[in-house]
N, C-alpha and C positions, 0 to 999 in steps of 0.2 A: 198536256204535259205528263200526266200520270201514265199514259200509254207507253211513253219512252222507256219507263222502268221495265216494261215487259218486252222491249225490243220492237215496238211497232213504229215503222217509219211513218212520217207525216207527209201528207199531200194536201196543201192548203194555200190560201192567199197569204201574201206577206203583210200580216198585221199582227198586233199584239206581240206575244213572246216569239212567234215564228219568224219575225223580222230578224231577231238575234239568233235564233236556233237553227235556221235553215242553212245547211251547207249542202248545196245541190249534189245529189247522188251519194252523199255520205250519211246524212241524217234523214233524208227524205227528199222531197221535190217541192218546188214552188209552183203554184198554179199560174202566177203571173209575175214577171220581174218588175212590173210597174205597180206603183202604189197609189196612183191618183184616182180620184172618183170617176173620171172619164173612162178609166180602164175597166170599170166594173161590167160594162155591157159585153165585153168579150171574154170574161172569165170562164163562162161555160164552155166555150169552144177551146180555150186554152187548157181547161181541165181534161176534156176528151182527148186533146192532142197529147198531153202529158201521159195519160193512161195508155194510149195507143203506142206512143213512140218510146216511152221510158219505163214506166212502172210495170205494165203487164208483160212485155218481153223479158224483163229481168226476173219477174216472179215465176214465169213459166219456163224460161229457157236458160237461166243462169243462176242455179241454186247457190253457188258460192258467192256470187255477186250480191244476191238478196241477203244472204247471211251477213256479209260485210256491212250492208246498209243497216241491218238490225243491230249489229254490234256497234256501229257508229251512233245509232240513236241512243243506245244505252251509255256508251262511253262519253259522248259529248253532251247530249241533252239531259239525260237523267242525272249526270254529274252537275251540270250548270243550273238546271231549273228544278229546284226542289223546295220544300217548305223551309229548310234551314236558310237558304238564300233569301227567300221571301221575307222571313221574320227579321233577318239581319238588315235587309234594306228598309223594311218598315220601321224598325227601331231607330236606325240611323237617320232616316228622313223625318220621322215624326217626333222623336224625342231627343236625339243628340244633334245639336247644331253648333 
């Protein structure tokens, strides 16, 4: 999550915070659109497919597109996923009921 503050797009499986933070092609890319345990065996192939088809062509061939994804990571994920939000949710869930 800290990488988003520096404009780093994410490429990861859909678990944890990335389930909420992934906006395909805006904040980064999902390795798999499925979240079941059975899907884990093809995550490797899905990763290579995403790199070949989406991430690397944009990084090498579409500078403005890559910058838009970097800006999306900052605008969406750095804004939504930060320590203030974490503390607010923790305090609300743990202490205020």
